[in-house]
VOLODO-325244 format. One record per residue: chain; residue in one letter; x, y, z of N, C-alpha, C, O in turn; residue number from 1. Coordinates in nm, 3 decimals. Layout:
! residues N
{A,A,{X,Y,Z},{X,Y,Z},{X,Y,Z},{X,Y,Z},NUM}
...
! end
This chain:
! residues 113
{A,M,{0.879,5.158,3.345},{0.809,5.144,3.220},{0.902,5.094,3.111},{0.861,5.016,3.025},1}
{A,A,{1.026,5.138,3.114},{1.125,5.097,3.015},{1.155,4.949,3.027},{1.179,4.881,2.927},2}
{A,I,{1.154,4.900,3.149},{1.181,4.757,3.171},{1.070,4.672,3.110},{1.098,4.569,3.049},3}
{A,I,{0.946,4.714,3.126},{0.833,4.639,3.068},{0.843,4.642,2.916},{0.819,4.541,2.851},4}
{A,G,{0.878,4.754,2.858},{0.895,4.765,2.713},{1.005,4.673,2.662},{0.988,4.606,2.560},5}
{A,L,{1.120,4.670,2.733},{1.229,4.580,2.695},{1.186,4.434,2.709},{1.221,4.350,2.626},6}
{A,Y,{1.111,4.406,2.813},{1.062,4.269,2.834},{0.971,4.226,2.719},{0.985,4.115,2.668},7}
{A,V,{0.878,4.311,2.679},{0.786,4.279,2.569},{0.864,4.262,2.438},{0.837,4.169,2.363},8}
{A,I,{0.958,4.350,2.411},{1.038,4.339,2.289},{1.121,4.210,2.293},{1.133,4.141,2.192},9}
{A,G,{1.179,4.178,2.407},{1.260,4.056,2.421},{1.176,3.930,2.397},{1.220,3.837,2.329},10}
{A,V,{1.055,3.928,2.452},{0.966,3.814,2.432},{0.926,3.805,2.285},{0.920,3.695,2.230},11}
{A,A,{0.897,3.918,2.221},{0.859,3.918,2.080},{0.974,3.866,1.993},{0.951,3.790,1.900},12}
{A,V,{1.097,3.906,2.023},{1.213,3.858,1.947},{1.232,3.709,1.970},{1.259,3.635,1.875},13}
{A,L,{1.218,3.664,2.093},{1.230,3.521,2.123},{1.123,3.439,2.050},{1.155,3.333,1.995},14}
{A,V,{1.000,3.484,2.049},{0.893,3.416,1.978},{0.922,3.414,1.828},{0.899,3.312,1.762},15}
{A,A,{0.971,3.522,1.773},{1.004,3.527,1.630},{1.116,3.430,1.597},{1.111,3.365,1.492},16}
{A,L,{1.217,3.419,1.682},{1.326,3.325,1.659},{1.277,3.180,1.664},{1.315,3.098,1.581},17}
{A,I,{1.194,3.147,1.760},{1.138,3.012,1.771},{1.051,2.981,1.650},{1.058,2.872,1.594},18}
{A,F,{0.969,3.078,1.609},{0.885,3.059,1.491},{0.970,3.034,1.367},{0.939,2.944,1.289},19}
{A,A,{1.076,3.112,1.348},{1.164,3.096,1.231},{1.232,2.959,1.233},{1.243,2.894,1.130},20}
{A,L,{1.277,2.915,1.351},{1.340,2.784,1.363},{1.243,2.673,1.326},{1.278,2.583,1.249},21}
{A,V,{1.123,2.678,1.378},{1.022,2.577,1.347},{0.984,2.582,1.200},{0.965,2.478,1.137},22}
{A,W,{0.974,2.700,1.144},{0.938,2.717,1.003},{1.043,2.653,0.913},{1.007,2.586,0.816},23}
{A,F,{1.172,2.672,0.943},{1.278,2.614,0.860},{1.290,2.464,0.881},{1.320,2.391,0.785},24}
{A,V,{1.269,2.416,1.001},{1.284,2.273,1.029},{1.167,2.193,0.972},{1.189,2.091,0.907},25}
{A,F,{1.045,2.237,0.994},{0.928,2.159,0.957},{0.862,2.203,0.828},{0.762,2.143,0.788},26}
{A,G,{0.910,2.302,0.764},{0.851,2.346,0.638},{0.761,2.465,0.657},{0.734,2.509,0.769},27}
{A,R,{0.715,2.516,0.545},{0.636,2.638,0.549},{0.487,2.612,0.553},{0.408,2.707,0.547},28}
{A,G,{0.447,2.488,0.563},{0.304,2.457,0.573},{0.233,2.452,0.440},{0.112,2.472,0.434},29}
{A,E,{0.309,2.424,0.331},{0.242,2.415,0.202},{0.153,2.292,0.198},{0.188,2.187,0.254},30}
{A,D,{0.041,2.305,0.133},{-0.046,2.190,0.113},{0.001,2.112,-0.007},{0.041,2.170,-0.108},31}
{A,L,{-0.002,1.979,0.003},{0.030,1.896,-0.112},{-0.087,1.900,-0.209},{-0.202,1.911,-0.167},32}
{A,P,{-0.058,1.892,-0.337},{-0.169,1.891,-0.432},{-0.250,1.763,-0.415},{-0.195,1.660,-0.378},33}
{A,P,{-0.381,1.768,-0.440},{-0.462,1.648,-0.424},{-0.424,1.542,-0.527},{-0.378,1.575,-0.636},34}
{A,I,{-0.444,1.416,-0.490},{-0.417,1.305,-0.582},{-0.521,1.310,-0.692},{-0.640,1.333,-0.667},35}
{A,E,{-0.475,1.289,-0.815},{-0.565,1.294,-0.929},{-0.672,1.186,-0.917},{-0.647,1.080,-0.860},36}
{A,S,{-0.789,1.213,-0.970},{-0.897,1.115,-0.968},{-0.855,0.992,-1.048},{-0.797,1.005,-1.156},37}
{A,G,{-0.883,0.875,-0.996},{-0.848,0.751,-1.063},{-0.709,0.701,-1.028},{-0.669,0.595,-1.075},38}
{A,T,{-0.635,0.775,-0.946},{-0.502,0.733,-0.903},{-0.515,0.657,-0.772},{-0.594,0.694,-0.686},39}
{A,T,{-0.437,0.552,-0.758},{-0.443,0.473,-0.636},{-0.303,0.453,-0.581},{-0.206,0.454,-0.656},40}
{A,L,{-0.294,0.435,-0.453},{-0.168,0.404,-0.389},{-0.154,0.253,-0.365},{-0.053,0.208,-0.312},41}
{A,T,{-0.255,0.176,-0.405},{-0.252,0.032,-0.388},{-0.155,-0.027,-0.491},{-0.164,0.004,-0.610},42}
{A,R,{-0.064,-0.110,-0.446},{0.038,-0.165,-0.535},{0.044,-0.317,-0.522},{0.033,-0.372,-0.413},43}
{A,L,{0.061,-0.383,-0.637},{0.089,-0.526,-0.645},{0.191,-0.546,-0.755},{0.191,-0.471,-0.853},44}
{A,P,{0.279,-0.646,-0.742},{0.375,-0.670,-0.850},{0.306,-0.716,-0.978},{0.194,-0.767,-0.973},45}
{A,R,{0.371,-0.697,-1.091},{0.313,-0.735,-1.220},{0.289,-0.884,-1.228},{0.188,-0.927,-1.284},46}
{A,A,{0.377,-0.965,-1.174},{0.363,-1.111,-1.177},{0.429,-1.167,-1.052},{0.506,-1.099,-0.985},47}
{A,G,{0.397,-1.291,-1.021},{0.459,-1.355,-0.906},{0.409,-1.300,-0.773},{0.487,-1.278,-0.681},48}
{A,I,{0.281,-1.277,-0.764},{0.224,-1.222,-0.641},{0.236,-1.326,-0.530},{0.197,-1.441,-0.548},49}
{A,G,{0.290,-1.285,-0.419},{0.307,-1.375,-0.306},{0.212,-1.340,-0.193},{0.143,-1.238,-0.196},50}
{A,G,{0.209,-1.426,-0.095},{0.122,-1.405,0.020},{0.152,-1.276,0.094},{0.061,-1.208,0.140},51}
{A,D,{0.280,-1.242,0.105},{0.317,-1.117,0.174},{0.269,-0.995,0.097},{0.235,-0.893,0.157},52}
{A,D,{0.266,-1.005,-0.038},{0.214,-0.894,-0.119},{0.066,-0.871,-0.088},{0.021,-0.757,-0.075},53}
{A,V,{-0.009,-0.980,-0.078},{-0.152,-0.969,-0.050},{-0.175,-0.920,0.092},{-0.262,-0.836,0.116},54}
{A,R,{-0.096,-0.971,0.187},{-0.112,-0.927,0.326},{-0.076,-0.779,0.343},{-0.128,-0.712,0.432},55}
{A,G,{0.012,-0.729,0.257},{0.055,-0.590,0.267},{-0.031,-0.491,0.190},{0.000,-0.372,0.186},56}
{A,L,{-0.140,-0.538,0.129},{-0.228,-0.447,0.055},{-0.289,-0.343,0.147},{-0.333,-0.374,0.258},57}
{A,V,{-0.290,-0.221,0.100},{-0.352,-0.111,0.174},{-0.443,-0.038,0.076},{-0.400,0.005,-0.031},58}
{A,F,{-0.568,-0.024,0.114},{-0.666,0.045,0.030},{-0.699,0.180,0.091},{-0.704,0.195,0.213},59}
{A,A,{-0.721,0.279,0.005},{-0.764,0.410,0.053},{-0.905,0.400,0.109},{-0.990,0.332,0.051},60}
{A,Q,{-0.929,0.466,0.218},{-1.061,0.461,0.278},{-1.146,0.576,0.227},{-1.098,0.687,0.203},61}
{A,S,{-1.272,0.546,0.212},{-1.368,0.648,0.172},{-1.470,0.662,0.283},{-1.452,0.610,0.393},62}
{A,F,{-1.576,0.734,0.253},{-1.676,0.766,0.355},{-1.734,0.641,0.422},{-1.753,0.639,0.543},63}
{A,R,{-1.763,0.538,0.344},{-1.829,0.419,0.399},{-1.744,0.294,0.384},{-1.798,0.186,0.364},64}
{A,G,{-1.613,0.306,0.393},{-1.526,0.189,0.383},{-1.413,0.213,0.286},{-1.352,0.320,0.286},65}
{A,Y,{-1.384,0.114,0.205},{-1.276,0.124,0.108},{-1.330,0.162,-0.028},{-1.448,0.143,-0.058},66}
{A,R,{-1.243,0.217,-0.111},{-1.284,0.254,-0.247},{-1.303,0.127,-0.328},{-1.210,0.047,-0.342},67}
{A,A,{-1.421,0.109,-0.380},{-1.456,-0.014,-0.451},{-1.367,-0.036,-0.573},{-1.337,-0.151,-0.607},68}
{A,V,{-1.326,0.070,-0.639},{-1.244,0.057,-0.759},{-1.110,-0.008,-0.725},{-1.062,-0.094,-0.798},69}
{A,E,{-1.049,0.032,-0.614},{-0.922,-0.025,-0.573},{-0.936,-0.171,-0.535},{-0.853,-0.254,-0.573},70}
{A,V,{-1.040,-0.203,-0.460},{-1.062,-0.342,-0.419},{-1.090,-0.430,-0.540},{-1.037,-0.540,-0.550},71}
{A,D,{-1.172,-0.382,-0.633},{-1.202,-0.458,-0.755},{-1.075,-0.482,-0.836},{-1.055,-0.591,-0.890},72}
{A,W,{-0.990,-0.379,-0.847},{-0.865,-0.393,-0.921},{-0.777,-0.501,-0.858},{-0.724,-0.587,-0.929},73}
{A,A,{-0.761,-0.496,-0.725},{-0.676,-0.594,-0.657},{-0.732,-0.735,-0.671},{-0.657,-0.829,-0.696},74}
{A,L,{-0.862,-0.751,-0.656},{-0.923,-0.883,-0.670},{-0.908,-0.937,-0.812},{-0.883,-1.056,-0.830},75}
{A,E,{-0.923,-0.851,-0.912},{-0.908,-0.895,-1.050},{-0.764,-0.939,-1.077},{-0.740,-1.040,-1.143},76}
{A,K,{-0.668,-0.864,-1.025},{-0.526,-0.900,-1.043},{-0.496,-1.032,-0.975},{-0.426,-1.116,-1.032},77}
{A,L,{-0.547,-1.052,-0.855},{-0.527,-1.179,-0.785},{-0.594,-1.294,-0.858},{-0.539,-1.403,-0.865},78}
{A,A,{-0.714,-1.271,-0.912},{-0.785,-1.376,-0.986},{-0.707,-1.416,-1.110},{-0.697,-1.535,-1.140},79}
{A,R,{-0.651,-1.319,-1.181},{-0.571,-1.351,-1.299},{-0.448,-1.432,-1.262},{-0.413,-1.527,-1.332},80}
{A,E,{-0.383,-1.396,-1.153},{-0.264,-1.468,-1.107},{-0.301,-1.612,-1.070},{-0.227,-1.705,-1.104},81}
{A,I,{-0.411,-1.630,-1.002},{-0.455,-1.765,-0.965},{-0.488,-1.846,-1.090},{-0.453,-1.964,-1.099},82}
{A,D,{-0.555,-1.785,-1.187},{-0.588,-1.855,-1.312},{-0.462,-1.898,-1.385},{-0.455,-2.010,-1.437},83}
{A,E,{-0.361,-1.810,-1.390},{-0.236,-1.844,-1.456},{-0.167,-1.960,-1.385},{-0.116,-2.051,-1.451},84}
{A,L,{-0.165,-1.957,-1.253},{-0.101,-2.065,-1.178},{-0.175,-2.196,-1.196},{-0.113,-2.302,-1.209},85}
{A,R,{-0.308,-2.192,-1.198},{-0.386,-2.315,-1.220},{-0.362,-2.369,-1.360},{-0.357,-2.491,-1.379},86}
{A,D,{-0.348,-2.281,-1.460},{-0.318,-2.327,-1.595},{-0.183,-2.397,-1.600},{-0.168,-2.500,-1.666},87}
{A,V,{-0.084,-2.343,-1.530},{0.047,-2.406,-1.526},{0.039,-2.542,-1.458},{0.096,-2.639,-1.506},88}
{A,V,{-0.032,-2.548,-1.345},{-0.048,-2.676,-1.275},{-0.119,-2.777,-1.364},{-0.079,-2.893,-1.370},89}
{A,H,{-0.224,-2.733,-1.432},{-0.299,-2.822,-1.521},{-0.209,-2.871,-1.636},{-0.211,-2.988,-1.672},90}
{A,E,{-0.130,-2.780,-1.691},{-0.040,-2.817,-1.801},{0.065,-2.917,-1.754},{0.093,-3.016,-1.822},91}
{A,L,{0.123,-2.892,-1.637},{0.224,-2.984,-1.584},{0.162,-3.118,-1.546},{0.226,-3.222,-1.564},92}
{A,S,{0.042,-3.118,-1.495},{-0.026,-3.244,-1.463},{-0.054,-3.323,-1.590},{-0.043,-3.445,-1.591},93}
{A,G,{-0.090,-3.253,-1.697},{-0.112,-3.319,-1.826},{0.015,-3.382,-1.880},{0.009,-3.489,-1.940},94}
{A,R,{0.128,-3.318,-1.859},{0.256,-3.375,-1.901},{0.287,-3.503,-1.825},{0.335,-3.601,-1.882},95}
{A,D,{0.258,-3.501,-1.692},{0.282,-3.620,-1.611},{0.200,-3.737,-1.663},{0.250,-3.849,-1.671},96}
{A,V,{0.075,-3.713,-1.697},{-0.013,-3.818,-1.748},{0.040,-3.869,-1.882},{0.040,-3.989,-1.907},97}
{A,A,{0.084,-3.778,-1.967},{0.134,-3.817,-2.099},{0.265,-3.896,-2.086},{0.288,-3.990,-2.162},98}
{A,D,{0.350,-3.857,-1.991},{0.479,-3.924,-1.975},{0.465,-4.063,-1.913},{0.531,-4.157,-1.958},99}
{A,T,{0.380,-4.077,-1.812},{0.371,-4.203,-1.739},{0.246,-4.282,-1.773},{0.242,-4.403,-1.750},100}
{A,G,{0.148,-4.218,-1.825},{0.022,-4.285,-1.853},{-0.063,-4.304,-1.730},{-0.168,-4.368,-1.736},101}
{A,A,{-0.020,-4.250,-1.617},{-0.094,-4.266,-1.492},{-0.162,-4.134,-1.457},{-0.127,-4.027,-1.507},102}
{A,M,{-0.259,-4.145,-1.371},{-0.328,-4.024,-1.323},{-0.237,-3.952,-1.224},{-0.174,-4.016,-1.140},103}
{A,P,{-0.228,-3.822,-1.234},{-0.143,-3.748,-1.140},{-0.204,-3.747,-1.001},{-0.326,-3.749,-0.985},104}
{A,T,{-0.118,-3.745,-0.902},{-0.164,-3.736,-0.763},{-0.109,-3.609,-0.703},{0.001,-3.564,-0.736},105}
{A,V,{-0.187,-3.553,-0.617},{-0.147,-3.430,-0.550},{-0.157,-3.451,-0.401},{-0.259,-3.497,-0.351},106}
{A,R,{-0.051,-3.419,-0.329},{-0.053,-3.431,-0.184},{-0.104,-3.302,-0.124},{-0.062,-3.192,-0.162},107}
{A,V,{-0.195,-3.317,-0.031},{-0.251,-3.201,0.037},{-0.208,-3.208,0.182},{-0.232,-3.307,0.250},108}
{A,H,{-0.144,-3.102,0.229},{-0.101,-3.095,0.368},{-0.204,-3.016,0.446},{-0.236,-2.902,0.410},109}
{A,E,{-0.255,-3.075,0.552},{-0.352,-3.004,0.635},{-0.277,-2.931,0.744},{-0.183,-2.984,0.805},110}
{A,T,{-0.319,-2.808,0.769},{-0.258,-2.730,0.874},{-0.364,-2.690,0.974},{-0.480,-2.669,0.939},111}
{A,D,{-0.323,-2.681,1.098},{-0.415,-2.636,1.203},{-0.405,-2.487,1.216},{-0.297,-2.433,1.237},112}
{A,D,{-0.517,-2.419,1.203},{-0.519,-2.272,1.215},{-0.560,-2.231,1.352},{-0.566,-2.111,1.381},113}
! end
């Protein structure tokens, strides 16, 4: 009977040691506070948005897809960037016309997808 008691105590001590080791290594299981409403993890640079920035976009998922607010924000930011770039192109094209008096030409490269 004493052997069974020592065995049970030994197993209990071993389980407690393993539990303590796992507790210290992986944390105590605290829950992170929830993200505040209106906060997003979607990120884009303030200016100079590149193709890799757009390809790397990640939206939080909701019950039926992505959060519309995040997608609308990203699309608006991209639209503003495109508008700014088109304004620069238009301004530079206008300078070419003023400098040479000729109509500007733009080369378009076709790519096979």
